[in-house]
C-alpha positions in Angstrom: -3.8 44.0 51.8 -5.2 42.9 48.5 -4.0 39.8 46.8 -2.8 40.3 43.2 -3.2 37.4 40.9 -1.8 37.1 37.5 -4.4 36.2 34.8 -3.4 33.1 33.0 -4.5 33.1 29.4 -6.7 30.3 28.4 -5.7 28.7 25.0 -8.5 28.2 22.7 -9.0 24.5 21.7 -7.6 23.6 18.3 -10.0 22.8 15.5 -10.8 19.1 15.4 -9.3 18.7 12.0 -6.1 20.6 13.0 -5.8 18.4 16.1 -6.3 15.2 14.2 -3.6 16.1 11.6 -1.2 17.1 14.3 -1.8 14.0 16.4 -1.5 11.8 13.3 1.9 13.4 12.4 3.1 12.8 15.9 2.1 9.2 15.8 3.7 8.8 12.4 6.9 10.2 13.7 6.8 7.8 16.6 6.5 4.8 14.2 9.2 6.1 11.8 11.6 6.4 14.7 10.8 2.9 15.8 11.3 1.6 12.3 14.7 3.3 12.1 15.7 1.5 15.2 14.8 -1.9 13.6 16.5 -1.9 10.3 15.7 -5.5 9.7 12.1 -4.5 9.1 13.2 -2.5 6.1 15.8 -5.1 4.9 13.4 -8.1 5.0 10.7 -5.9 3.3 13.2 -5.4 0.4 14.3 -9.0 0.0 11.0 -10.5 -1.3 10.3 -8.0 -4.1 13.9 -8.2 -5.2 13.6 -12.0 -5.3 10.4 -11.8 -7.4 12.1 -9.4 -9.9 15.1 -11.8 -10.4 13.1 -15.0 -10.4 10.4 -13.8 -12.8 12.8 -11.9 -15.0 15.3 -14.6 -15.5 13.4 -17.9 -14.8 10.1 -17.2 -16.5 11.1 -14.3 -18.8 11.8 -16.4 -22.0 8.6 -18.5 -21.6 6.0 -15.7 -21.3 4.2 -14.7 -24.5 3.5 -10.9 -24.3 2.1 -9.2 -27.4 3.0 -12.2 -29.6 6.7 -12.3 -28.5 8.6 -14.3 -25.9 11.5 -11.8 -25.7 12.8 -11.6 -22.1 13.3 -7.9 -22.4 9.6 -7.4 -23.3 8.5 -9.4 -20.3 10.8 -7.5 -18.0 9.1 -4.3 -18.9 5.6 -6.0 -18.7 6.5 -7.4 -15.3 7.7 -4.5 -13.4 4.4 -2.7 -12.9 3.0 -5.8 -11.5 6.0 -6.3 -9.1 5.7 -2.7 -8.0 2.0 -3.1 -7.2 2.5 -6.4 -5.4 5.2 -4.8 -3.2 3.0 -2.0 -2.0 0.0 -4.2 -1.4 2.1 -6.7 0.7 2.8 -3.8 3.1 -0.7 -4.6 4.3 0.6 -7.5 6.4 3.2 -5.3 8.2 0.6 -2.6 9.0 -1.8 -5.2 10.5 1.0 -6.9 12.5 2.2 -3.5 13.9 -1.2 -2.5 15.0 -1.9 -5.9 16.5 1.4 -5.7 18.4 0.5 -2.3 19.8 -2.8 -3.6 20.9 -1.2 -6.7 22.5 1.4 -4.6 24.4 -1.2 -2.3 25.8 0.2 0.7 23.9 -3.2 1.7 22.5 -4.6 1.9 26.0 -1.8 4.5 26.9 -2.8 6.5 23.7 -6.4 6.4 24.9 -5.4 8.2 28.1 -4.0 11.1 26.1 -6.1 14.0 24.8 -5.7 13.1 21.1 -7.9 12.4 18.2 -9.3 8.9 18.1 -8.3 8.2 14.5 -4.8 9.7 14.9 -3.3 6.4 16.1 -4.4 4.5 13.0 -3.7 7.4 10.6 -0.2 7.9 12.0 0.5 4.3 11.6 -0.6 4.1 8.0 1.3 7.3 7.1 4.5 5.8 8.6 3.9 2.6 6.5 3.5 4.8 3.5 6.9 6.4 4.0 8.5 2.9 4.3 6.6 1.7 1.2 8.0 4.8 -0.7 11.5 3.9 0.3 11.0 0.3 -0.7 9.6 1.4 -4.1 12.7 3.6 -4.7 15.2 0.8 -4.0 13.1 -1.6 -6.1 13.0 0.8 -9.0 16.8 0.9 -8.9 17.0 -2.9 -9.0 14.5 -3.0 -11.9 16.7 -0.6 -13.9 19.7 -2.8 -13.3 17.9 -5.8 -14.7 16.8 -4.0 -17.8 13.5 -2.3 -17.1 13.0 1.1 -18.8 10.3 3.7 -19.1 9.3 5.4 -22.4 7.2 8.3 -21.3 7.7 11.7 -19.6 9.0 12.2 -16.2 5.6 13.5 -15.1 3.8 10.4 -16.2 6.4 8.2 -14.4 5.8 10.1 -11.2 2.1 9.8 -11.7 2.4 6.1 -11.9 4.4 5.9 -8.7 1.8 8.2 -7.2 -0.9 5.6 -8.1 1.1 2.8 -6.6 1.6 4.7 -3.3 -2.1 5.5 -3.2 -2.9 1.8 -3.7 -0.5 0.9 -1.0 -1.9 3.4 1.4 -5.5 2.1 0.7 -4.5 -1.5 1.4 -2.8 -0.5 4.7 -6.2 0.5 5.9 -7.4 -3.1 5.2 -4.3 -4.3 7.2 -5.3 -1.8 10.0 -8.8 -3.4 10.2 -7.3 -6.9 10.3 -4.8 -5.9 13.0 -7.6 -4.6 15.2 -9.7 -7.8 14.6 -7.3 -10.4 15.8 -5.6 -11.1 19.1 -1.9 -11.5 18.2 0.6 -10.0 15.7 1.2 -13.5 14.2 -2.5 -13.9 13.4 -2.5 -10.4 11.8 0.5 -11.4 9.6 -1.3 -14.6 8.4 -4.6 -12.8 7.9 -2.9 -10.0 6.0 -1.3 -12.3 3.5 -3.9 -15.0 2.9 -6.2 -12.9 0.9 -3.4 -11.0 -0.9 -2.3 -14.0 -3.0 -5.4 -14.4 -4.9 -5.8 -10.6 -5.3 -2.3 -10.3 -6.8 -2.1 -13.5 -8.8 -5.7 -13.5 -10.2 -4.8 -10.3 -12.2 -2.7 -9.0 -15.1 0.3 -8.5 -13.0 2.4 -11.4 -14.1 0.5 -12.8 -17.2 -1.7 -11.4 -20.0 -5.3 -11.7 -18.6 -6.6 -12.3 -22.1 -5.0 -15.8 -22.0 -7.1 -16.8 -19.0 -10.4 -18.7 -19.2 -13.3 -16.2 -19.7 -14.7 -16.2 -16.1 -11.3 -15.8 -14.6 -10.4 -13.0 -17.1 -13.5 -11.2 -16.0 -12.5 -11.4 -12.4 -9.0 -10.3 -13.2 -10.1 -7.3 -15.4 -12.3 -6.0 -12.6 -9.7 -6.5 -9.9 -8.7 -3.2 -8.3 -5.1 -4.4 -8.3 -5.3 -5.0 -12.1 -6.5 -1.5 -12.7 -3.4 0.0 -11.0 -1.0 -2.4 -12.8 -2.5 -1.5 -16.2 -2.5 2.3 -15.3 1.2 2.0 -14.5 2.0 0.2 -17.7 0.4 3.0 -19.7 2.1 5.7 -17.7 5.5 3.9 -17.9 5.0 3.2 -21.7 5.6 -0.4 -21.0 4.2 -3.4 -23.0 0.8 -4.9 -22.1 -1.9 -2.9 -23.8 -5.2 -4.5 -22.8 -7.7 -5.8 -25.4 -10.4 -6.3 -22.8 -13.7 -4.3 -23.1 -14.0 -4.1 -19.2 -14.2 -0.4 -18.1 -11.2 -0.5 -15.7 -9.0 -1.8 -18.5 -10.1 0.8 -20.9 -9.8 3.7 -18.3 -7.2 2.3 -15.9 -5.9 5.5 -14.4 -9.4 6.7 -13.4 -10.3 3.1 -12.3 -7.2 3.0 -10.1 -8.0 6.4 -8.5 -11.6 5.5 -7.9 -10.8 2.0 -6.5 -8.1 3.3 -4.1 -10.2 6.3 -2.8 -13.2 4.0 -2.2 -11.0 1.4 -0.3 -9.6 4.2 1.8 -13.0 5.7 2.7 -14.6 2.3 3.4 -11.9 0.6 5.4 -10.7 3.8 7.3 -14.4 4.1 8.5 -14.5 0.4 9.5 -11.1 0.5 11.1 -11.7 3.6 13.2 -15.1 2.2 14.3 -13.4 -1.0 15.3 -10.6 0.9 17.1 -13.2 2.7 19.2 -15.1 -0.5 20.0 -11.9 -2.3 20.7 -10.7 0.4 23.1 -14.0 0.8 24.8 
């Protein structure tokens, strides 16, 4: 009697790029589900930017000279691009703390035991943070409209401005990912993710006209990647704040914002994935 065996088809391995995308989306879904179960994360993430909008608009609005006027309405429109940019960059601290928490709890070791792309864990986390940032921006834009902010350009240009903001936020989450992999606790990741953000966001054109700074500080502010995105958004929104600086990023802010953000993603994603592999070794 001859034994009859059924041939079991062997599935061809997926292309590495396809597998990386698929694994990244799975991890992103996992993080989004986790965020939805902890609504405090989203609520607290909204409180700070809303407080900045209200405080800067109503407390400092009448004392800021923008384009030769101290009209509070002019300052509100000048301010919002800076608040939007600050909000997306402050997501860095959350990204770093989340990754540090996963490392601390041993979740990264469990991911390592699965047949998945090495960079998928970090990419999925940053994509989930990008979705949360987009939601925060949407709510913040509604608040801005309520306090008097308006755009004066086409719908496409406004969408382009928000696209640049999300790209900057995504770039900075990779900085947060590297910080989260480099420290031992989520608390240290939160502190490390915020300390350097304050000089980056305040030594810029976000809240004041950089032309009123001392020359050396203005030079730093004008070449700050954060300032480039802020200035690009002002132009695309049609808001006050035309730069008189000769610095290339201020003369071509949209291109400067794109270049800065892409370079940050490439550099810090490479460093973060390398750190992840060494940390998991």
